N, C-alpha and C positions, 0 to 999 in steps of 0.2 A: 687694797683699794686702789682704784685707778687715779693717778695724780693729774690726769688731763681733764678732770671734771670740775665744775664749779663747787666751791666748799659746801654750799647747801645741799647739793645733790650727793656729795661725798658723805655728809653727816647722815642723811636719810638712809643711804645704802649701808653704812657702817652699822647703824642700829638694826636694820633689816638682817644683815648677815649675822650679827651677834645673836639676835633672837632666834633665827632659824637654825643655827648650829649648836645652841646650848641645850644640853639634856635636862637642864633645870637642876635645882638643888646642888649647885656647885659647891665643892668643899672649900672651906676657908683657906685662904692662901692662893686661890686661883688668880692668875694674872691675865689681864687683857691688854693687848697691844694692837696698834693700827699701823700696818706696814703698807707701803705704796709700791706701785709699779708704774711705768710711764704711760701705758696705754692698754687697750683691750688685748692685743696680741700677746703682750708680756703677761697679762693676767691669765690668759689661756695656757701659756707655758707653765706658770706656777701650778695651775690646776692639774696639768698633766704630770708634773713632778710629784705632787701630792698623791695622785692616783698610783703612780709607779711605786711609791713608798708605802702604800697601804694606809695613808693618813685620811681619815674621814673628814669630809668637808661638804659645804653646801654652796652651790653656785647661785648667785643672785643675778637674775636676768630681768631687765626692765621691759615690760610689754608695751608701754605707752610711748607716744611720740614725745620728744624727737629721737629717742634712743631705740625704740622698736626692735626688741629682741637682742639688744647688746648685753654682753656680760659686763656687769658693773662692779661686782665685789665677790669675795669668797669669805665664807664663815668657816673657820677651822674648828672642828669639835675638839674640846680640851683633851689633851693626851699627855704622854710622857714628854717631859721637857727636852730630853736628849733627841728624841725623834723629830719633834717640831723644830728644834734649833738646827738640826742637820738639814732639814728641807727649806727653812725660811731665813736663816741667819744672814744671807746676802742681801736681803731686802731692807731698804731704809725706812725708818719711822716716819709717819706723817708729821710734817712740820707746818 
């Protein structure tokens, strides 16, 4: 999630990313975390890293003003903890 957005916009996009990336019927013990990056460029870098590592994810792009096509968040499809940790462990939790 981009840290440079207002909290309300963050919350809406977090929910959007979670819904779009969930396959549904998640097994018990599945964890959800919200990680942040400073801005859109950093989020694009994370998306590229996920792609390079073969980690399935969904890009959340806002079509409406004032963001008009901006990448807002990523939803990462649940996967092996080790793979996800290797790709995402450097990102801070949303605070």
